[in-house]
N, C-alpha and C positions, 0 to 999 in steps of 0.2 A: 568518575566520568571523564572522558577526554574529548577535547574540542580543538581542532586545528586552527580554525579561523572564525573571527566574529564579524568579518566584513560582509555586507549585504548589498551587492550592486543592484539587485532586482527586487521588485515588490512581492514576487511569488517565488516559491522554491519547489523543487522535486526532491523527495526523500526516498531512498532505497533502503529497505529493511533486509538485513541478512545476518547470519551467525557463522558464515563460512568465509575464509579468506585463503585462497590458493592462487597460483599464477593465472589460470583461466579466468577466475573471478576478478582478479586485479585488472586483467586486460579489459574485461567487460565494464568494470567501473570507470576506467579511463576513457573507454569508448563513449559511454553514456555522458560523462562529463563533457567531452568534446562536442557531442551532439546537442546537449541541453543548455549549456551555460550561456550561449548567445541569447537565450530567451528567459531562462530561469536560473537561479542559483541551484547547485546540486550538492546534496549531502548524503552521507552513508550513515544510517542509523544502525549501529553495529551492536549485536548482542554478544558480549564476551563470556557468557555463562559456560560455554563449552570450549571455546578457543580464544584465549587471551589475545589482545592486540594493543600495540602501542601506536597511537596516531602519529607520533613523531617519526615512525618508520616510513610513512607515506605522506611526505610534505606537500605533494601535489593534489591531495584529496582532503576534503573536509569531513571529519568524522564527529559523530556524537555517540559515545560509547556508554552502554548501560549493561547491567547484569540482570537477566530475566529472573534468575533464582532469588534475587534480592529485591525484586520489584513486586510488591503486593498486588495480587489479582491479575498478573500478566497472563497466567494460564487459567482460562475460564473453568471454574469448578475443580481446579487442581489438575486438569487433564492437559498434559504437555502437547497433545495434538491440537489444542485449541488456543493458540496464542492470541492476545489482544494488543495489536500494535498501538492502539490509542493510549494505552498505559505508558508507552515510551514516547509517543508523539507529543503528548501534552507537556511533559517536562522539557522536551526539546523546544517547544514553541515558546516557553518562558524565556529561554536564552536567545531564540531567534524568532522574533515576532513578525511574521509575514502576513500578508493579506490572505493568501491561499496556500495550501499545502497539497501537492500532488504526491500521493504515497503509493509505492509499488513494492512488491515482493521481489527478492533477488533471483527467483527462478521463473520470472515472467519474461518472455522475449517477444519482440515485435518483428514481424517480416514487413519491413517498410522503413520509412524515415522517422526516427524519433524526433528530429527537429521540427518536421511538419506537424507531428502529433502535438508536441508541447506548445507550438505556436497557436494551434486551435484552442487548446485548453486555456492557455494564458489569456486569450481574448475574451473569455467568458467571466462574468462577475457573479458566478453562481455560489451558493452556499454548499452545494453537494452535487457531485457528478459521480455516476455509478455505472457499473456493468449491468445491462439488462438481460443479456443472454444467459439462459440456463440449459446446459448440455443435458441435464437429466429430465427436463420438462416439467418439474414440479418442485418448487422450493418449500412446499409445506413440510417436506422431510425435515427441514431445520427445526420446525416447531416440536417435532417428536424427538429429535436427537438432542437438542439443547433445551431441555425442559426448564421452564421458569414460570413465575407467576406473572399475570398481566392484568394489573388494575390501573394502568396508566394511559392506555391508548385505545381508541375505538377500533382500529384495524391494525393488523400485523403485516409486515413486509419482510422479505429476506432476499439478499442478493449476494453474489460473489464479491469479495473485496480484495482480490489480488491486486487491483489498482483502484484508487478512488481519490477524489479531490474534496477537500473541505475548506471552508472559509475560517478565518480566525474567529469570527463571530459565532459560527456554528460550533467550532471546537470548544470555545469557552462554555457554551451552553451544554454541550455533551459532558464536559468535566463536572459541571454543577449537578447534572442529572445522575452521573455515575457515583458521585459522592453520597447520594441518598439512596440509590437503587443499583445493586450490582448483579441483578438477576437476568440481565439481557446480554447474550453474546453479541459482539460488536457487529457481526454480519446481519443481525436482526435490528439492533439498536439504531445504527446509522440510517437505514432507509425508513424504519418505522417512525422515528422522531421527526425526520425531515418531512415525510409526507403528511403526518398527522398535525404538524404545527406550522405549516405554511411556509417552509423555507423555499428558496429559489433553487429548483432542481433541474438538471439535465442528465442525459444518458450519453455515454461515449459513442454508442452506435449512431446517434444523431450527427456525429462528427465524421461519419463515413468510415468508421473502423469496425472490424469484426473480431469475434472472440471464439477461440477453440480452447476451452479451459475446463478443468476438472480438478478433483482431489484424488483422481485415479492414479495407479502406478506410473512413475515418471517414464518408464520405458515406452508406454503407449503414446504419450504426448511428445516425447523426444522423437520418436519415429514419425509421427504425424508432422512435426515441425520440419524434419529433414526431407521427408518424401513429398509432402504437399506444398509447404512453403507458399501459402496463398498470400498475395499482396495485401497490405494494410490489415494484417490479421495478427492478433496476440495469441500466443500459445503458453499454456501452463499445465503441468510443471515441467520445466526443463532443468533438471538438477545438475546435469553435466555441462558446465559452462564452456568446456572446450568444443561443444557442438555448435555454438552460436556463430552465425555467419555475419560478417561485417561488410 
């Protein structure tokens, strides 16, 4: 694992998860750092399983490097389409113990001001903040796709997790739960445990932001991002970082 910096100027941080590094992605990372670090610290949680990276080559960015192929349980049920970023976030949090972690995927883009967004998130003392929007209209599909036993919770919930915020307190409790029960995909576990056990929860939409997100082909949402470009709206997936407008 590689780490550039151990300094922590802020009490909260933003963590971007990616396994890709090219010039467009590098520009995006540097842009995000410039937007975010006035409010939160910014880290790149980098999966070197397919593309190795030496953090020393990027001294202006703070990296935490892990190898998903060597991290037990990172791919839910062994399915490489179902990564679980909590598996990387938890060891990261041991090195960098912040009050809250705002976690985002590298192919999520915002039409609007990142600085304004993180200011609003930073001002909340929530255990969990999540996306409420469901482009498909019915998240029960999760329960069919990601089959598991449920003898732990009265009611099940599922939400997109292309971006989410967790407190250190909640992350510690999630780690303890996952050590005993690995049958929940994280997009189900995060909201289900939070809502059933009385954690303090908010939704990003309450902060006056919108979401046009999916797991559909990137071409569809890249076109939506370029053509629609709705203010204060997140788009996912945008795989081609060269399309991002600054």
